[in-house]
N, C-alpha and C positions, 0 to 999 in steps of 0.2 A: 574131731581129733586133729592134732597138729603134727606136721612132718617138717622139721627144720630143713631149710633149703641148703644149708652148708654140709649136710650129711649125705651119705650114699646108703642105699638099702638093698636088701636081697629078697628073693621070693620066699625065703624061710623066715622073714620078719626080723632080721637083725639090722641094726644101723651101724654105720662105721664113720668115724672121723679120722683124718690122717694128718699127722704133723711130722714132717720129715719122712722117716721110714717106720714110724711108730703109729699103729692104728689103735684106736680105742673103740671097743665093740660092746654093744648091749642089745636088748630087744626093744622093738618099737612099742609105741603107745597102743597101737592096734593089738599087738601080740599079748601085752600084759592084760589088756581088757578082755581078750578072748580066754586067757588062762584063768582069770579071776584072782582071788587073794593068793599071793605067792608066800609060801611058808618055808621053803628051803631052796638053796642054790648049792649044787655040788659041782665044783670046779677044782680039780686037783691036778692041774696040768702045767704049772709053772716049770719052765725049762724044757718043755716038750715041744717038738716041731710037728706041724700038721700040714697036710695038703688042703687046698681050698675045698670047702664043703664037708670036711671031716668033722665028726662029733668031738667037741672039746669039753663037754660037761652036760649037766641036766638042770632043769628048773622044775621044782615041784610046787604045784598049786593044790588047793584043797581037794580038787576032784581028779587031777591028772598029773602025769610027769611027762615033760617034753625034752627032747634032745636039743642041744645048742650046737649050731653048725658054724665053723670058722669060715667067714666069707673070703678070706685071702690066705694063701699059703704063707706060713711063717712060724715063729717060735713065741709061745706065750711067755712074756717077761714079768707080768704082774697080774694079780687077781685083786679085785676090789674087796679088801678085808672087811669093810663096813657091812657087806651083805651077809657075813656069817652071823652077826648078831641081829641085823635088821634087813632081812630079805624083802620086806615090804617096800623098801626104797625103790625097787623096780616098779612097783605099782604107783607110788606117789610121785616119782621123779625119774622116769625111765631114761631121759636124755642127759641127765647131769649126775646126780648122786647115785643113780641106779645103774651106772655102767658096770660091765662085768669083767672084762679083761683088756689088757694092753698087749699088743703083739708086735714084734719086730718083723716087718713084712719082707718077704723074699724079693718081690718085684713090685715096686711102687706103681708102675704103669697099670697093673691089674685093677687098681682103685677106680680108674676111669671107665672100666667095663661094667661097673655096678650101676644100679638104677638111681636116678635122681629122684627128688621128692615128688615131682609130678607123675612120673612113671609108677612110683610106688603107690601113690594115692589112687591111680587108675586101677592098679592091681587089687587093692583092698576095697575099692568102690566106696 
């Protein structure tokens, strides 16, 4: 599995990229592999503000439903509309077409507290 060096990661298996004060968030290749075939994404949180590590939606796979945790405090400003019709994009392209939400981050400095690729790779072994 690959873990892009330009991203940050969480213990809950989300990845985060940051451009200005806007974070793009999805789940990692490891997470989608553990979940299996993803059949539905439930994120109805546009315009809502969340604290770090609060649940902002769920991802449903054939055998399980998992919560999605927001890695950084902020407000959801966009949900990946393509996932409504094609949730399997999370399986086939988790770091690009399979992104889940964009968030206006409250404190950009918090991004640096997240794991780098090597630390995340050590976590998942």
